[in-house]
N, C-alpha and C positions, 0 to 999 in steps of 0.2 A: 199576552203573559208567557214570558220563557219557560223551557222544560225545567230548567231549576227553581223557579218561583212554584211553578206547579205542583213541583214535588215536595218542595217544601210546605205548601199551602195544605197537601192533601195529609202530610202528616200532623200539620197543625190542627186540620178537621180533626184526625182520630182522638187527637188529645183535648180536645173540645167536646167529645163524645157526639160530632154530628154524623156518625152511621150507627144503626140500629139494627138488631137482629130481628127479623120477621118471626112470628109464631112456629113456621114450619121451619126455618134455620134453627131454632132453639132446638126443637126436637129430634132434627137430625144431628146436630151437635153432641147432644146428651148419649144419644144412640154410638156415635162415633166414640165418645169417650168412655162407654162400656165396652168399647172394643168387637161390636158388631161389624160385619162386611158389606158392602153396598147392597149385595144382593139381599141380605137378612133385612136390613134397613127398608127396602123398596118395600118387601112383604110385609113388614109390620106396620108401614105408614099406607099401605096401598097404592104405591107410586110406580111408575115404571125404574129399571135400574139407571138409565139413563138419566132420568131427572134426579137421582140420589148423586149422580157423580157431577152434575153441575150444580147442585148444592153444596157440595163437598168442596168444589173449586172457588163457589163464591166466598166460604167460608175462610179457606185458606188466604184469598184474596184481602177480606176483610180483617182478619187478625194478621195479615202481613207476616204468614209463617209457610216455611216450604214443603210440609209435609202432616200427615194425619200423626205422627208422633208428636209434633210440635204444638198440636192442638191442646194436649193436655196440659200444656202450661197456660194457653188462654183459658181454656176452662176452668182451672184450678183459681187464675183470676177472676173469672167472672162467677165462681161459685163462692168466692168471699167476701168478695166487696161487692157483688152485682151490680158490676159497671165494667163493660168492654172499652172504656174512652182511656182507661189508665196507659199511660207512655210506658212501654217495652222496658225503657230503662230504669224505671222504678220497681222493676219486679224482684230483683235482688235485695233493695232495700226493704219493700213492702213485707218480704217474710223474715227479715233480719229479726224482726220483733214480734212476730206472730205464734212464733211456737210450734209452727207447723212445719215437719220434715218431710223434705220429698228427696226422693232418690228414683233414676230411670237405670234400667239394667237393659243388657242387649245379649239374646242370644241363649240357648237352652241350658248353658251353663251359669245364666244369670249374673254376666261381667257388669261392673258398675262403670258407666260412662259419664254420668253426671249427678252431682246432690247439690242442695242448697247450703245457706250457710247455716242454716239451723241443724242441719243433719249432719254434717261436719265437727260443729262445736260438739252436738250430742256423743258423738261415737268415740271421739278423741282417737282418731286412727285414720291413716290413710287407706282409703276404700278404693279411689278411682284405678281401672284397670285389672283390679282383683276380682275373682268369683265371688259370690254371697257366700259360700262355703270357705274360700279363703279369708276373707274378711272378718268372718265372725265363726271362728272353729267351736266356742263355747256355745253356741247353740245346736251343736251336731245332737241330734237324738232327742230335740225338742217339737220336732214336726214343723218348724217353720221353713225347714227346704222342702219338705214334703209339699207344703200348702203352695210354694213359689212353683214346683214343679207340675200340680195340679191346675194352677191358674194359666199358666203355659199351655198346657196341653190341651185344655178345654176352651179357655177363653172368658170361662166364668169368674165374675168381680167375687172377691172374698173380704168381708166385710169381717173386723174383728172389735169386739168391746172387752173392756178392761182386760186384755190379755197379760197372763203373768210369764214372765221369762226370766231367768239367772243370766245376766252378762257383765261385762266388764265395762265399765265407761271411763276408766282411767285411775279408779280406787279399789280395783278387785271386783268379783264378782259380787252382785247386789240384786235383791228381786225388786222389778220394777213391771208397772203396767202400760198398758198401751192401748190405744183407740185407732184402727186404722184401715185403711183402704188398699187392698190390692188388686190392680186390674192389669190386663193384656192391653199391649200396644202393638197395632197392626200396620202393616206397611200398606202403600196404594194397591197394591193386588190383594189386600184383604188377609194375607198370611200374617199370623202372630210373629213378630221380632223382637219383641222385649217386654218389659214390665215396668209399670211404676208403682210408686209405693207413695201413700201421703199417710203421714200418722203424727199423733199428738200425746204426748206421755202425759197420762195421768196419774202417776205414783204418787203424788202429794194428793190429791182428792181421795183416791182410794184410802192410804194410809191415816187420813183426817175422818173418814167415815168409820174406820174399824177401831180409831182410838175410844175405849169408853168415857163416856161423859160421868 
């Protein structure tokens, strides 16, 4: 079999779900996505740090991603569909109709580097290249920026449930409610280098519950 045929077959194998994650790999992946460095993962799982490095390398290879930050995308896929075999080229299409907004920022100023289609459609503004404060000035004083600063500083994941906020989605300020997760992204050296946000707008559900029957 030629090298090109082998590479094509490898891609087909991934799409057909021929590779599986072991129970240990799933544990390591969960802790990587929670922002834990290799040393802390090793302590929590009772393994050598070198073993964790090997597990992370294996995960990067299996998901065909270049670094730990890219595992956030793979982890989101796995969480939502319960299957790692989905072809990466389907990822944008998968989230177009899912209603799940995803955004990734870099640096302590939280500068947006990528967002999915649902996020771009929901915010009705250009955010790539802007900091969080530049992109959403109407959120000043709401505590949202403080939360992002805290997650970046501590690495502790923040989980929000039906958080109320006034913001402009294109038709003036309106009250919205969001369920979301904000977590740190670490580089290969274990240092925090960005944030990833997964959120779902639950405004309609909250309003429906509040309407008197």
